[in-house]
C-alpha positions as YAML, in Angstrom:
chain: A
units: angstrom
residues:
- id: 1
  name: ILE
  ca: [13.55, 24.17, 15.81]
- id: 2
  name: ASP
  ca: [12.25, 27.36, 14.12]
- id: 3
  name: GLY
  ca: [15.48, 29.31, 14.45]
- id: 4
  name: LEU
  ca: [16.28, 28.30, 18.00]
- id: 5
  name: ALA
  ca: [19.22, 26.08, 17.16]
- id: 6
  name: GLN
  ca: [21.48, 24.98, 14.36]
- id: 7
  name: ASN
  ca: [22.28, 21.28, 14.55]
- id: 8
  name: PHE
  ca: [25.66, 20.59, 12.99]
- id: 9
  name: TYR
  ca: [27.20, 17.18, 12.45]
- id: 10
  name: ASN
  ca: [30.79, 16.82, 11.28]
- id: 11
  name: MET
  ca: [31.24, 13.36, 9.78]
- id: 12
  name: SER
  ca: [34.35, 11.39, 10.58]
- id: 13
  name: THR
  ca: [34.21, 9.74, 7.15]
- id: 14
  name: SER
  ca: [33.07, 11.59, 4.07]
- id: 15
  name: ILE
  ca: [30.32, 10.15, 1.89]
- id: 16
  name: SER
  ca: [29.96, 10.38, -1.87]
- id: 17
  name: VAL
  ca: [26.76, 8.38, -2.35]
- id: 18
  name: GLY
  ca: [24.04, 7.73, 0.20]
- id: 19
  name: GLU
  ca: [20.54, 8.33, 1.48]
- id: 20
  name: ALA
  ca: [19.10, 10.47, 4.24]
- id: 21
  name: ILE
  ca: [15.88, 9.69, 6.09]
- id: 22
  name: ILE
  ca: [14.22, 12.37, 8.20]
- id: 23
  name: ILE
  ca: [11.09, 11.89, 10.31]
- id: 24
  name: ALA
  ca: [9.58, 15.33, 10.72]
- id: 25
  name: LYS
  ca: [6.41, 17.40, 10.77]
- id: 26
  name: ALA
  ca: [5.82, 21.03, 9.89]
- id: 27
  name: THR
  ca: [4.04, 23.03, 12.57]
- id: 28
  name: THR
  ca: [2.98, 25.81, 10.25]
- id: 29
  name: ASN
  ca: [1.19, 25.80, 6.92]
- id: 30
  name: SER
  ca: [3.83, 27.99, 5.32]
- id: 31
  name: ILE
  ca: [7.36, 26.62, 5.12]
- id: 32
  name: ALA
  ca: [8.32, 28.22, 1.85]
- id: 33
  name: SER
  ca: [12.05, 28.67, 1.21]
- id: 34
  name: LYS
  ca: [13.06, 26.68, 4.30]
- id: 35
  name: THR
  ca: [15.68, 23.95, 4.65]
- id: 36
  name: LEU
  ca: [15.08, 20.66, 6.41]
- id: 37
  name: ILE
  ca: [18.55, 19.17, 5.96]
- id: 38
  name: GLU
  ca: [21.63, 20.37, 4.09]
- id: 39
  name: GLY
  ca: [25.09, 18.97, 3.56]
- id: 40
  name: THR
  ca: [28.45, 20.48, 2.69]
- id: 41
  name: ASP
  ca: [31.25, 18.81, 0.77]
- id: 42
  name: ILE
  ca: [35.01, 18.97, 1.19]
- id: 43
  name: ALA
  ca: [35.09, 22.25, -0.71]
- id: 44
  name: SER
  ca: [32.55, 23.68, 1.76]
- id: 45
  name: ALA
  ca: [30.00, 24.02, -1.00]
- id: 46
  name: ALA
  ca: [26.41, 23.81, 0.28]
- id: 47
  name: ALA
  ca: [24.29, 20.99, -1.12]
- id: 48
  name: PRO
  ca: [20.68, 21.06, 0.16]
- id: 49
  name: LEU
  ca: [19.39, 17.52, 0.54]
- id: 50
  name: VAL
  ca: [15.81, 18.46, 1.39]
- id: 51
  name: SER
  ca: [14.44, 21.97, 1.11]
- id: 52
  name: PHE
  ca: [11.19, 23.69, 0.22]
- id: 53
  name: GLY
  ca: [10.42, 25.93, -2.70]
- id: 54
  name: THR
  ca: [8.48, 29.16, -2.92]
- id: 55
  name: THR
  ca: [5.18, 27.24, -2.79]
- id: 56
  name: ALA
  ca: [4.18, 26.62, 0.82]
- id: 57
  name: ASN
  ca: [5.17, 23.19, 2.16]
- id: 58
  name: GLN
  ca: [6.23, 21.89, -1.25]
- id: 59
  name: LEU
  ca: [9.36, 19.76, -1.51]
- id: 60
  name: VAL
  ca: [11.75, 20.80, -4.25]
- id: 61
  name: GLN
  ca: [14.66, 18.38, -3.95]
- id: 62
  name: THR
  ca: [14.33, 16.09, -6.97]
- id: 63
  name: SER
  ca: [15.29, 12.90, -5.19]
- id: 64
  name: ALA
  ca: [13.23, 13.47, -2.03]
- id: 65
  name: THR
  ca: [10.05, 11.53, -1.44]
- id: 66
  name: VAL
  ca: [7.40, 11.87, 1.23]
- id: 67
  name: MET
  ca: [5.75, 8.54, 2.07]
- id: 68
  name: GLY
  ca: [6.66, 7.30, -1.40]
- id: 69
  name: ALA
  ca: [5.20, 10.30, -3.23]
- id: 70
  name: ALA
  ca: [7.21, 12.20, -5.80]
- id: 71
  name: THR
  ca: [8.94, 15.56, -5.46]
- id: 72
  name: ASN
  ca: [6.71, 18.65, -5.29]
- id: 73
  name: THR
  ca: [4.40, 16.82, -2.92]
- id: 74
  name: VAL
  ca: [2.92, 19.22, -0.40]
- id: 75
  name: MET
  ca: [3.93, 18.34, 3.16]
- id: 76
  name: PRO
  ca: [0.86, 18.47, 5.42]
- id: 77
  name: THR
  ca: [0.89, 20.42, 8.67]
- id: 78
  name: ASN
  ca: [1.19, 18.69, 12.07]
- id: 79
  name: ILE
  ca: [1.49, 15.19, 10.60]
- id: 80
  name: TYR
  ca: [4.79, 13.35, 10.91]
- id: 81
  name: GLN
  ca: [6.20, 12.20, 7.59]
- id: 82
  name: VAL
  ca: [9.09, 10.03, 6.48]
- id: 83
  name: ILE
  ca: [11.13, 12.05, 4.02]
- id: 84
  name: GLN
  ca: [13.67, 9.97, 2.14]
- id: 85
  name: THR
  ca: [16.25, 11.40, -0.24]
- id: 86
  name: SER
  ca: [19.16, 9.89, -2.10]
- id: 87
  name: PHE
  ca: [22.22, 11.91, -3.05]
- id: 88
  name: ALA
  ca: [25.47, 11.73, -4.97]
- id: 89
  name: THR
  ca: [28.07, 14.45, -4.78]
- id: 90
  name: ALA
  ca: [31.01, 15.21, -7.04]
- id: 91
  name: GLN
  ca: [33.03, 15.93, -3.90]
- id: 92
  name: ASN
  ca: [32.39, 13.83, -0.82]
- id: 93
  name: LEU
  ca: [29.88, 15.02, 1.76]
- id: 94
  name: THR
  ca: [31.61, 15.97, 5.01]
- id: 95
  name: SER
  ca: [28.98, 17.59, 7.23]
- id: 96
  name: LEU
  ca: [25.25, 17.92, 7.75]
- id: 97
  name: TYR
  ca: [23.06, 20.77, 8.93]
- id: 98
  name: VAL
  ca: [19.74, 19.54, 10.31]
- id: 99
  name: GLY
  ca: [16.82, 21.94, 10.50]
- id: 100
  name: SER
  ca: [18.55, 24.81, 8.72]
- id: 101
  name: SER
  ca: [20.84, 25.75, 5.88]
- id: 102
  name: SER
  ca: [24.61, 25.79, 6.30]
- id: 103
  name: THR
  ca: [24.52, 29.57, 6.67]
- id: 104
  name: GLY
  ca: [22.39, 29.30, 9.79]
- id: 105
  name: THR
  ca: [19.27, 30.63, 8.09]
- id: 106
  name: SER
  ca: [16.13, 29.19, 6.50]
- id: 107
  name: TYR
  ca: [15.24, 27.30, 9.66]
- id: 108
  name: PHE
  ca: [12.65, 24.56, 9.30]
- id: 109
  name: PRO
  ca: [9.60, 25.46, 11.46]
- id: 110
  name: GLY
  ca: [8.62, 22.14, 12.92]
- id: 111
  name: ASN
  ca: [9.64, 19.03, 14.82]
- id: 112
  name: ILE
  ca: [12.20, 16.39, 13.88]
- id: 113
  name: LEU
  ca: [12.02, 12.97, 15.53]
- id: 114
  name: GLU
  ca: [14.91, 11.17, 13.90]
- id: 115
  name: VAL
  ca: [17.58, 11.51, 11.21]
- id: 116
  name: ILE
  ca: [19.30, 8.50, 9.65]
- id: 117
  name: LEU
  ca: [22.17, 8.84, 7.20]
- id: 118
  name: TYR
  ca: [23.31, 5.91, 5.05]
- id: 119
  name: ASP
  ca: [26.61, 5.72, 3.22]
- id: 120
  name: HIS
  ca: [25.06, 3.74, 0.35]
- id: 121
  name: ALA
  ca: [21.91, 3.58, -1.73]
- id: 122
  name: LEU
  ca: [19.26, 1.51, 0.04]
- id: 123
  name: THR
  ca: [18.32, -1.83, -1.41]
- id: 124
  name: GLN
  ca: [14.79, -3.16, -1.39]
- id: 125
  name: ASN
  ca: [15.69, -5.29, 1.63]
- id: 126
  name: ASP
  ca: [17.08, -2.22, 3.42]
- id: 127
  name: ASN
  ca: [13.83, -0.34, 2.79]
- id: 128
  name: TYR
  ca: [11.66, -3.10, 4.22]
- id: 129
  name: MET
  ca: [13.78, -3.24, 7.37]
- id: 130
  name: LEU
  ca: [13.69, 0.55, 7.66]
- id: 131
  name: TRP
  ca: [9.90, 0.75, 7.31]
- id: 132
  name: SER
  ca: [9.38, -2.07, 9.79]
- id: 133
  name: TYR
  ca: [11.69, -0.39, 12.30]
- id: 134
  name: LEU
  ca: [9.92, 2.98, 12.01]
- id: 135
  name: LYS
  ca: [6.45, 1.45, 12.32]
- id: 136
  name: ASP
  ca: [7.45, -0.58, 15.38]
- id: 137
  name: ARG
  ca: [9.32, 2.30, 17.04]
- id: 138
  name: TYR
  ca: [6.74, 5.03, 16.58]
- id: 139
  name: LYS
  ca: [3.56, 2.94, 16.22]
- id: 140
  name: MET
  ca: [2.53, 4.99, 13.22]
- id: 141
  name: VAL
  ca: [1.45, 3.22, 10.07]
- id: 142
  name: GLN
  ca: [2.05, 6.36, 7.97]
- id: 143
  name: PHE
  ca: [5.73, 5.47, 8.19]
- id: 144
  name: LEU
  ca: [5.00, 2.84, 5.54]
- id: 145
  name: PRO
  ca: [5.55, 4.47, 2.13]
- id: 146
  name: LEU
  ca: [2.39, 5.01, 0.14]
- id: 147
  name: LYS
  ca: [3.55, 2.99, -2.87]
- id: 148
  name: ALA
  ca: [5.68, 0.43, -1.05]
- id: 149
  name: TYR
  ca: [5.95, -2.04, -3.93]
- id: 150
  name: MET
  ca: [2.20, -2.56, -4.13]
- id: 151
  name: PRO
  ca: [0.76, -3.05, -7.62]
- id: 152
  name: SER
  ca: [0.02, 0.29, -9.20]
- id: 153
  name: SER
  ca: [0.23, 1.92, -12.58]
- id: 154
  name: ASN
  ca: [3.35, 3.75, -11.38]
- id: 155
  name: ASP
  ca: [5.24, 0.47, -11.25]
- id: 156
  name: ALA
  ca: [5.72, 0.07, -14.98]
- id: 157
  name: GLY
  ca: [8.21, -2.62, -15.80]
- id: 158
  name: GLN
  ca: [7.24, -4.93, -12.96]
- id: 159
  name: SER
  ca: [5.91, -8.28, -14.13]
- id: 160
  name: TRP
  ca: [2.56, -7.65, -12.45]
- id: 161
  name: ALA
  ca: [2.07, -4.06, -13.59]
- id: 162
  name: THR
  ca: [-0.39, -2.82, -16.18]
- id: 163
  name: THR
  ca: [-1.70, 0.62, -17.02]
- id: 164
  name: ASP
  ca: [-5.12, -0.19, -15.58]
- id: 165
  name: ASP
  ca: [-5.71, -1.59, -12.12]
- id: 166
  name: LEU
  ca: [-7.59, -1.06, -8.88]
- id: 167
  name: TRP
  ca: [-6.16, -0.18, -5.47]
- id: 168
  name: LEU
  ca: [-8.60, 0.53, -2.64]
- id: 169
  name: ARG
  ca: [-7.58, 1.30, 0.91]
- id: 170
  name: ALA
  ca: [-9.96, 2.13, 3.75]
- id: 171
  name: ASP
  ca: [-7.82, 4.94, 5.17]
- id: 172
  name: ALA
  ca: [-8.05, 6.92, 1.94]
- id: 173
  name: GLY
  ca: [-10.52, 7.73, -0.79]
- id: 174
  name: ILE
  ca: [-13.76, 7.34, 1.17]
- id: 175
  name: SER
  ca: [-16.19, 10.23, 0.99]
- id: 176
  name: GLY
  ca: [-19.89, 9.77, 1.67]
- id: 177
  name: THR
  ca: [-21.10, 6.80, -0.35]
- id: 178
  name: GLN
  ca: [-18.04, 6.66, -2.62]
- id: 179
  name: TRP
  ca: [-14.83, 4.68, -2.22]
- id: 180
  name: THR
  ca: [-12.27, 6.00, -4.73]
- id: 181
  name: GLU
  ca: [-9.12, 4.07, -5.49]
- id: 182
  name: ILE
  ca: [-5.71, 5.48, -4.60]
- id: 183
  name: ALA
  ca: [-3.90, 4.04, -7.65]
- id: 184
  name: THR
  ca: [-2.82, 6.84, -9.95]
- id: 185
  name: ASN
  ca: [-4.85, 5.89, -13.00]
- id: 186
  name: THR
  ca: [-6.00, 8.54, -15.45]
- id: 187
  name: THR
  ca: [-9.62, 7.87, -14.49]
- id: 188
  name: PRO
  ca: [-9.81, 6.43, -10.96]
- id: 189
  name: ASP
  ca: [-12.33, 3.68, -10.35]
- id: 190
  name: ILE
  ca: [-15.01, 4.36, -7.73]
- id: 191
  name: LEU
  ca: [-17.07, 1.82, -5.78]
- id: 192
  name: THR
  ca: [-20.43, 2.77, -4.31]
- id: 193
  name: LEU
  ca: [-20.87, 2.01, -0.61]
- id: 194
  name: ASN
  ca: [-24.42, 0.71, -0.25]
- id: 195
  name: GLY
  ca: [-26.29, 0.60, 3.06]
- id: 196
  name: SER
  ca: [-23.98, 3.08, 4.84]
- id: 197
  name: PRO
  ca: [-21.16, 0.83, 6.09]
- id: 198
  name: THR
  ca: [-18.84, 2.47, 8.62]
- id: 199
  name: VAL
  ca: [-15.05, 2.89, 8.72]
- id: 200
  name: SER
  ca: [-13.27, 1.96, 11.96]
- id: 201
  name: LYS
  ca: [-9.78, 0.97, 13.11]
- id: 202
  name: VAL
  ca: [-10.67, -2.68, 13.58]
- id: 203
  name: ILE
  ca: [-7.86, -4.61, 11.88]
- id: 204
  name: ASN
  ca: [-5.02, -4.35, 14.38]
- id: 205
  name: GLY
  ca: [-5.53, -0.62, 14.73]
- id: 206
  name: GLN
  ca: [-5.85, 0.09, 11.00]
- id: 207
  name: GLU
  ca: [-8.90, 1.40, 9.17]
- id: 208
  name: ALA
  ca: [-11.29, -1.01, 7.49]
- id: 209
  name: VAL
  ca: [-14.78, -0.72, 6.03]
- id: 210
  name: GLN
  ca: [-17.20, -2.64, 8.24]
- id: 211
  name: PHE
  ca: [-20.05, -4.39, 6.44]
- id: 212
  name: VAL
  ca: [-23.11, -5.83, 8.18]
- id: 213
  name: GLN
  ca: [-25.13, -8.46, 6.33]
- id: 214
  name: SER
  ca: [-28.40, -7.73, 8.12]
- id: 215
  name: SER
  ca: [-28.20, -4.09, 6.94]
- id: 216
  name: LEU
  ca: [-27.55, -5.19, 3.34]
- id: 217
  name: GLN
  ca: [-24.24, -3.34, 3.25]
- id: 218
  name: TYR
  ca: [-21.87, -3.92, 0.34]
- id: 219
  name: ALA
  ca: [-19.71, -2.03, -2.17]
- id: 220
  name: ASP
  ca: [-19.86, -2.32, -5.94]
- id: 221
  name: ASN
  ca: [-19.01, -0.87, -9.30]
- id: 222
  name: THR
  ca: [-21.14, -2.52, -11.96]
- id: 223
  name: GLY
  ca: [-19.15, -0.86, -14.73]
- id: 224
  name: PHE
  ca: [-15.69, -1.80, -13.47]
- id: 225
  name: THR
  ca: [-13.49, -2.74, -16.42]
- id: 226
  name: TRP
  ca: [-11.00, -5.49, -15.71]
- id: 227
  name: PRO
  ca: [-7.39, -4.80, -16.72]
- id: 228
  name: ASN
  ca: [-6.21, -6.05, -20.06]
- id: 229
  name: SER
  ca: [-2.67, -7.21, -20.64]
- id: 230
  name: THR
  ca: [-0.68, -9.67, -22.69]
- id: 231
  name: TYR
  ca: [-2.92, -12.27, -21.06]
- id: 232
  name: PRO
  ca: [-6.36, -10.55, -21.02]
- id: 233
  name: ASN
  ca: [-7.99, -13.23, -18.85]
- id: 234
  name: SER
  ca: [-5.20, -13.36, -16.30]
- id: 235
  name: GLN
  ca: [-6.01, -11.44, -13.10]
- id: 236
  name: ILE
  ca: [-4.49, -11.07, -9.64]
- id: 237
  name: VAL
  ca: [-6.80, -10.12, -6.79]
- id: 238
  name: THR
  ca: [-5.61, -9.32, -3.25]
- id: 239
  name: ILE
  ca: [-7.86, -8.50, -0.29]
- id: 240
  name: VAL
  ca: [-7.19, -7.84, 3.40]
- id: 241
  name: TYR
  ca: [-10.23, -8.71, 5.51]
- id: 242
  name: GLN
  ca: [-11.60, -10.27, 8.67]
- id: 243
  name: MET
  ca: [-14.92, -11.76, 9.71]
- id: 244
  name: ASP
  ca: [-16.79, -9.86, 12.41]
- id: 245
  name: GLU
  ca: [-19.07, -12.81, 13.12]
- id: 246
  name: SER
  ca: [-18.41, -16.48, 13.75]
- id: 247
  name: PRO
  ca: [-18.67, -18.77, 10.69]
- id: 248
  name: GLY
  ca: [-21.88, -20.70, 10.22]
- id: 249
  name: THR
  ca: [-23.66, -19.07, 7.30]
- id: 250
  name: GLU
  ca: [-22.25, -18.90, 3.78]
- id: 251
  name: ARG
  ca: [-20.99, -15.39, 3.00]
- id: 252
  name: VAL
  ca: [-19.78, -13.79, -0.23]
- id: 253
  name: LEU
  ca: [-16.51, -11.88, 0.25]
- id: 254
  name: ILE
  ca: [-15.76, -10.65, -3.29]
- id: 255
  name: SER
  ca: [-17.42, -11.28, -6.62]
- id: 256
  name: SER
  ca: [-17.34, -10.42, -10.32]
- id: 257
  name: VAL
  ca: [-19.69, -13.11, -11.62]
- id: 258
  name: SER
  ca: [-21.37, -12.50, -14.97]
- id: 259
  name: GLY
  ca: [-23.02, -15.68, -16.21]
- id: 260
  name: THR
  ca: [-20.26, -18.25, -16.63]
- id: 261
  name: SER
  ca: [-17.53, -15.58, -16.50]
- id: 262
  name: GLY
  ca: [-15.73, -13.99, -13.58]
- id: 263
  name: PHE
  ca: [-15.12, -15.37, -10.10]
- id: 264
  name: GLU
  ca: [-16.59, -15.40, -6.61]
- id: 265
  name: VAL
  ca: [-15.05, -16.06, -3.20]
- id: 266
  name: ARG
  ca: [-17.32, -17.38, -0.47]
- id: 267
  name: ILE
  ca: [-16.68, -18.22, 3.16]
- id: 268
  name: ASN
  ca: [-18.68, -21.41, 3.54]
- id: 269
  name: THR
  ca: [-20.63, -22.78, 6.49]
- id: 270
  name: SER
  ca: [-17.50, -24.57, 7.75]
- id: 271
  name: GLY
  ca: [-15.53, -21.32, 7.78]
- id: 272
  name: THR
  ca: [-13.19, -22.19, 4.92]
- id: 273
  name: LEU
  ca: [-13.09, -20.77, 1.38]
- id: 274
  name: ASP
  ca: [-14.99, -21.82, -1.72]
- id: 275
  name: ILE
  ca: [-13.76, -20.37, -5.02]
- id: 276
  name: TYR
  ca: [-16.07, -20.19, -8.01]
- id: 277
  name: THR
  ca: [-15.19, -19.46, -11.63]
- id: 278
  name: GLY
  ca: [-18.42, -18.15, -13.03]
- id: 279
  name: ILE
  ca: [-21.09, -20.41, -11.54]
- id: 280
  name: THR
  ca: [-18.77, -23.42, -11.30]
- id: 281
  name: LEU
  ca: [-17.28, -24.45, -7.95]
- id: 282
  name: ALA
  ca: [-13.59, -24.68, -8.80]
- id: 283
  name: LEU
  ca: [-12.06, -25.16, -5.34]
- id: 284
  name: ASN
  ca: [-13.90, -26.25, -2.21]
- id: 285
  name: ASN
  ca: [-12.96, -26.01, 1.50]
- id: 286
  name: VAL
  ca: [-9.54, -24.38, 1.05]
- id: 287
  name: GLY
  ca: [-7.52, -22.31, 3.48]
- id: 288
  name: PRO
  ca: [-7.78, -22.00, 7.25]
- id: 289
  name: ILE
  ca: [-11.01, -22.08, 9.25]
- id: 290
  name: HIS
  ca: [-11.93, -18.45, 9.78]
- id: 291
  name: ALA
  ca: [-12.39, -17.12, 13.29]
- id: 292
  name: ILE
  ca: [-14.08, -13.94, 14.41]
- id: 293
  name: ASN
  ca: [-11.81, -10.84, 14.38]
- id: 294
  name: GLU
  ca: [-8.91, -12.76, 12.83]
- id: 295
  name: PRO
  ca: [-7.56, -10.88, 9.79]
- id: 296
  name: HIS
  ca: [-6.18, -12.55, 6.68]
- id: 297
  name: ILE
  ca: [-4.46, -11.64, 3.42]
- id: 298
  name: LEU
  ca: [-6.11, -13.45, 0.51]
- id: 299
  name: ARG
  ca: [-4.65, -13.45, -3.00]
- id: 300
  name: LEU
  ca: [-6.14, -15.12, -6.06]
- id: 301
  name: GLU
  ca: [-4.16, -15.74, -9.23]
- id: 302
  name: LEU
  ca: [-6.65, -16.43, -11.99]
- id: 303
  name: ALA
  ca: [-6.01, -17.53, -15.56]
- id: 304
  name: ASN
  ca: [-7.51, -19.90, -18.08]
- id: 305
  name: ASN
  ca: [-6.76, -23.45, -16.87]
- id: 306
  name: TYR
  ca: [-5.25, -22.18, -13.62]
- id: 307
  name: ILE
  ca: [-6.31, -20.84, -10.26]
- id: 308
  name: GLY
  ca: [-4.02, -20.30, -7.25]
- id: 309
  name: VAL
  ca: [-5.18, -19.35, -3.76]
- id: 310
  name: TYR
  ca: [-2.76, -17.81, -1.23]
- id: 311
  name: VAL
  ca: [-3.67, -17.05, 2.39]
- id: 312
  name: ASP
  ca: [-1.21, -15.10, 4.55]
- id: 313
  name: GLY
  ca: [1.59, -15.79, 2.10]
- id: 314
  name: ASN
  ca: [0.97, -19.52, 1.85]
- id: 315
  name: LEU
  ca: [-0.25, -21.34, -1.26]
- id: 316
  name: VAL
  ca: [-3.25, -23.23, 0.16]
- id: 317
  name: ALA
  ca: [-4.72, -24.57, -3.08]
- id: 318
  name: GLU
  ca: [-4.26, -24.55, -6.82]
- id: 319
  name: LYS
  ca: [-5.82, -26.18, -9.83]
- id: 320
  name: ASN
  ca: [-4.36, -26.19, -13.31]
- id: 321
  name: THR
  ca: [-6.74, -28.25, -15.42]
- id: 322
  name: GLY
  ca: [-10.39, -28.13, -16.34]
- id: 323
  name: ILE
  ca: [-10.95, -24.45, -15.53]
- id: 324
  name: THR
  ca: [-12.36, -21.97, -18.00]
- id: 325
  name: TYR
  ca: [-11.81, -18.47, -16.69]
- id: 326
  name: THR
  ca: [-12.66, -15.23, -18.45]
- id: 327
  name: ASN
  ca: [-13.07, -11.77, -16.97]
- id: 328
  name: GLY
  ca: [-16.39, -11.01, -15.35]
- id: 329
  name: THR
  ca: [-18.32, -7.76, -15.36]
- id: 330
  name: GLY
  ca: [-18.14, -5.26, -12.53]
- id: 331
  name: LEU
  ca: [-16.89, -5.86, -9.01]
- id: 332
  name: SER
  ca: [-18.71, -6.39, -5.69]
- id: 333
  name: LEU
  ca: [-17.27, -6.48, -2.17]
- id: 334
  name: ALA
  ca: [-19.14, -8.04, 0.76]
- id: 335
  name: GLY
  ca: [-21.97, -9.11, -1.48]
- id: 336
  name: SER
  ca: [-23.15, -10.59, -4.73]
- id: 337
  name: GLY
  ca: [-25.37, -8.78, -7.14]
- id: 338
  name: ALA
  ca: [-27.53, -6.23, -5.32]
- id: 339
  name: THR
  ca: [-27.48, -7.67, -1.80]
- id: 340
  name: GLY
  ca: [-25.08, -7.47, 1.11]
- id: 341
  name: ASN
  ca: [-23.89, -10.92, 2.11]
- id: 342
  name: PHE
  ca: [-20.93, -10.52, 4.46]
- id: 343
  name: THR
  ca: [-20.49, -9.37, 8.05]
- id: 344
  name: GLY
  ca: [-16.90, -8.35, 8.37]
- id: 345
  name: SER
  ca: [-14.28, -5.74, 7.60]
- id: 346
  name: ILE
  ca: [-12.30, -5.05, 4.43]
- id: 347
  name: ALA
  ca: [-9.18, -2.88, 4.69]
- id: 348
  name: GLU
  ca: [-7.46, -3.10, 1.30]
- id: 349
  name: VAL
  ca: [-8.18, -4.48, -2.17]
- id: 350
  name: THR
  ca: [-6.05, -4.63, -5.29]
- id: 351
  name: VAL
  ca: [-6.97, -5.93, -8.72]
- id: 352
  name: HIS
  ca: [-4.56, -5.97, -11.62]
- id: 353
  name: GLY
  ca: [-3.82, -7.80, -14.80]
- id: 354
  name: SER
  ca: [-0.57, -9.59, -15.34]
- id: 355
  name: ASN
  ca: [1.86, -9.26, -18.21]
- id: 356
  name: VAL
  ca: [2.93, -12.80, -17.43]
- id: 357
  name: PRO
  ca: [0.60, -15.65, -16.45]
- id: 358
  name: PHE
  ca: [1.61, -15.63, -12.79]
- id: 359
  name: LEU
  ca: [3.49, -13.59, -10.22]
- id: 360
  name: THR
  ca: [7.11, -14.37, -9.53]
- id: 361
  name: ASN
  ca: [8.07, -15.44, -6.02]
- id: 362
  name: THR
  ca: [9.75, -12.07, -5.51]
- id: 363
  name: ASP
  ca: [6.56, -10.25, -6.53]
- id: 364
  name: ARG
  ca: [4.57, -12.33, -4.06]
- id: 365
  name: ASP
  ca: [7.03, -11.65, -1.26]
- id: 366
  name: GLN
  ca: [6.97, -7.91, -1.91]
- id: 367
  name: ILE
  ca: [3.18, -7.72, -1.67]
- id: 368
  name: ASP
  ca: [2.88, -10.10, 1.30]
- id: 369
  name: CYS
  ca: [5.58, -8.33, 3.33]
- id: 370
  name: TYR
  ca: [4.02, -4.91, 2.77]
- id: 371
  name: LEU
  ca: [0.56, -6.07, 3.86]
- id: 372
  name: SER
  ca: [1.94, -8.12, 6.75]
- id: 373
  name: VAL
  ca: [3.81, -5.11, 8.16]
- id: 374
  name: ARG
  ca: [0.99, -2.66, 7.56]
- id: 375
  name: TYR
  ca: [-1.76, -4.73, 9.19]
- id: 376
  name: THR
  ca: [0.36, -6.79, 11.64]
- id: 377
  name: ILE
  ca: [-0.77, -10.06, 10.08]
- id: 378
  name: PRO
  ca: [1.75, -12.87, 10.58]
- id: 379
  name: LEU
  ca: [2.83, -14.69, 7.45]
- id: 380
  name: THR
  ca: [3.06, -18.47, 7.31]
- id: 381
  name: LYS
  ca: [6.72, -18.09, 6.35]
- id: 382
  name: PRO
  ca: [9.30, -15.49, 7.40]
- id: 383
  name: CYS
  ca: [9.31, -12.32, 5.37]
- id: 384
  name: PRO
  ca: [12.56, -12.39, 3.34]
- id: 385
  name: PHE
  ca: [12.94, -8.63, 3.47]
...
């Protein structure tokens, strides 16, 4: 665009409440005081929907978000973003100016792929359909919002949210031997990558940390503090992973064992899952038989006298008697203790306490749908969103 054209759209029906979605990238690192999209109402008063302040590339419209981030997020250069803004006008919106202000100035210096205008506020279902459409159309996973209903400390009020959690993702937070979480906690948790595992796009084109057992590669944080909540020994653990070798040798996927406390997930010699609480085998031979390069979404719901195991959205096993579960110490991925014990790839991990003993079905669906869309992992039941 950059001053070459002013794209005007005169709406046949005026809109008082709605949302605008713009897929765009800035081609310069200085887009201060520029307008990406602006609307005018029936009184011809200009109402910028998305514009940029005096700080380079920084969004200023209060309701605008970039990939789920809040206003004042800096828009990177030469990377397409989904910018989503809601609006409500005292006088109905009648026209839009895309790539400039209504006065034909303040042109946005960059590229715009698509603009979608809704005449209503988007529901959660609408958002899931929108994100799925954008990912499928443009084959870009960044079109999934960063937060996207995943457990994080920003989601206060949700039944699964606490002020302390862990959210690791392989496409962010990795620098040298450190894997820093992307959840916005006051003090982010950091896992140490031991044995120099690599990061590659191996899970349906998405980044994952590749661990090799023979090289003793694993990740751990021996001081990781498990979230406390109304139910201090109630934890929810989600992990996206795949085996990079055929089953045949017992492998440890994730562990927090400390004596008789904590838990451990092993892929046994048959290729199914064994779940331990402390050193006690709580559930044996659960879930599907793992195959090489076949990704899965595993979620554990752990509480005293209960354990639930979900694979790809399906409850594959649960036990609600005879289990003593208390939080372990630290956290290890792809190994137990100080040894690597897994040959495979891990793309995403979340750990959070629960303010209720278990997730609601809606909570489960939100998490499963997000991960299913992001990593192209089919669920065992249709995504309701």
